[in-house]
N, C-alpha and C positions, 0 to 999 in steps of 0.2 A: 735652649739657653734660658736660664732663669731670669725673669723680668725684674728690673729694679723697682722697688716700691716707691711710687711717686710721693706718697704722703710722708714716708720716712725713708729717704733715699739710701740706697746702698749699691755697691758695685755689683754688676751682673756677674754670674758665674763665669769663670774662665773656660771657655769652650772653643773648639776649633772654629775659626771663621768669624768670631766676634771679639777676639782679644786684640787690642791695639798692638801693632807691630807685625800683624799678619797681613794678608792681602786686603787692601782697602780700596774703596771706590775713589777714583780721582776727582778732585774738585772741578766745578764747572769751568771750562777753559775760557768761557766768555767773560768771566769776572775780571775786571781790570785791576791792575796793581795799584795800591794806595799807600799813602804814608802811614806809618805805624803811630798810633796815638799812645803816649806813655801810659795812660790808664789801662789801655787794652793789653799792654805788655804783661800786666799782672794776670790777666785771663790766659795768656799764652802759657804762663807758668802753671796755672791751675790745670790746664789741659795736659801739660807734661806730667804733672803729679798723677792725674787720672790714668794716664797711660802706664804709669809705673805701679798701678794698683792701690793708690791712696783713696780709701773709701771716704775719708773726710772731704777731700777735694771734689769727689764726684757728688757728694751730698750738697756741697756748696753750689756747684754748677746747677744741679737740678732745682734747688730751692730758689735760686736767683732767676732762673729762666722759665720755671714751670708756669707761672701766671701768664706770661706772654704767649707761650706755646698753647696752653689750654684755651686762652682767649681767642687766638687765631683759629684753632680747630672748631671752637664753638660757633664763631661767626659764620663759618662755612657750612656747618652741619645743622645748627639749630637744635641739636639734641645733646644734653649733658652727658648721657651715657656713652654715646658715640664719640663725643669729644674727648672723654677720659680715655677710652680705648685707643684713639688715635694719638693722644698725648703720650701714652705708654709706648706706642710703636715708634713715635718720633725720638724718644729718649733712647730706645734700643738702637735705632739707626744712628743717632749721634754717637753713642758709645762705640759702636762697631766701626765708625768712620773717623774717630778722633785723630788718627794719623794723617788724615787728608786735610786737616785744618791748617791753613797758611795765613798767618796774621797779615802778611804783606798783600794779600788778595782782598782783605776786608775784615771788619770787626767780627768778633764771635757772635754778636747779636745778629748781624746780617747773615752769617754762615748758618746759624740755627734757624733763622726765619726762612732761608732758602730751602733747607732740608724739610722744614715743616710744610712749606708751600708745595714742594715737589711731591711729598707724600700725600697731601690732600688732592692734588691733581690725579695721582695714580688711583686714589680711592674713588674719586668721581668717575673716572673711566671704568673702573672695575664694577662699581655699583650702578652706574648710569644715573646717579642721583645728582642731577645738575640744578636742582631747585630745592630749597629748604621747604619741608612739608610740616614740620612740627611747630610747636609754639616757640616763637623767637624771644618771648619774654622769659621763659624758663631758663635757669642757669646763669642769669646775670650775677646773682650773689656769689655763685661758685667761681665765676671768672674773676671776681674781686677787682673789676675794672669799672671805670666810669661809664655810665650809660651815655649815649650821644647827647641827650638833652642836658646831662649834668655838666657837659663841657661848656655850656653856655652860661652858667651861673656859678658863682663861688660862695654865695651866702646860703645859710641854712633856710630851706623853704618852709613855709607854713604847711599844715596838713592839707589845706585846699590846693596849694601850689604843688605839693608832692603828688597829689592825685592827678593833677593836670599834667605834670611832668611825666608821670608813669604812663599815662594814656598817649602822650606825644611820643614817648620812647617806643611804645608798641607800634605806632604808626610808622616811625622811622625805620624800625627793624623789618616790619612787614614790607615796606617799600624797597628796602635794600635787598631783600630776598628775591625780588622780582627784577632786579638789575642783572644784565648778562654777566656771566662768571668773570670774563676778562676785565670788565669795567668794575665789577664789584670788588675783586681782589685788589685793584689799584686804589680804590677809595678806602678800603679797609686798612691797607698798609700805610696810607698817608694820614687819614683822619682818625683812625682808631689805634693804630700801632705807632704812630708818630715817626715813621721813617721819612728821611728826606728823599728828594728825587733821585739822587745818586745811589742811595742804598736800595731804593725800590728797583732801579734799573739793574742793579746787581742781582737782586732776588729773582726778578722776572726774566733776566737775560735779554732785555730790550733797550734801545736807546732812550736817553732821558727825554728827548722830544716826544717819543711815543708814550712814555710814562705820563707826561704833562697832558697830552691829548686824551689819554684814557681817563685820567682823573677828572679833567674838565667835562668830558662827555658823561662820565659816571655821575658826577654831581648834578649835571643838567637833567639826566634821566631820573635821578633820585628826586630832584625838586619837582619834576613833572608828575611823578607818581604820587608824591605827597600832596600836591595840589588837587589831583584827581580824588585821592582819598578824602581830602578835606571837603570837597564838593559832595561826595557820596554820603558823608555823615551829617551834613547840614540839612 
């Protein structure tokens, strides 16, 4: 199957096994039914157009969700090249499973995040790469998302403040990489991807209470590691 170009999206080639309408993977049965948001109804229409071969609709879907997908892949791999490859794989998976999208089971964002997370878990299992080993500061600009430290301030920093923020961002990401995978993914989905508890529960297929517990434990572990790093550099 011809891969869609993420930079300039286009419909994948129509091949057996990847064309919507063929045999598709069923959505996660654990995802609870939810009320349809009127704004999400538009995305349901876009998905329908994609299934009918509308390349413009597919380009719109990829452009809108590429940043989030790439950002999530990068947070877990710490490697821009690997993240881009995984992002490509995610969109191939999304396209080949468009027929399984059910708006009453959750938003398109949650559905895409679930597919991304599942693919990352499969990649971890396949490569045994359970810990980030590359530079976690590389690729931030490519992800086009706020660094964790940037979430703490809305004003334009001075050069000195920028340098301090960059160093703190490195410390945060280095510590995050050392948090266990199940706690890390919960913290990433909540604090970096801005999903609410219910959405995270849908993505991970666990109760909301477990989500809150993992986030709390993950944040505590992250704080402990940051404090240790702070003592080591002093």
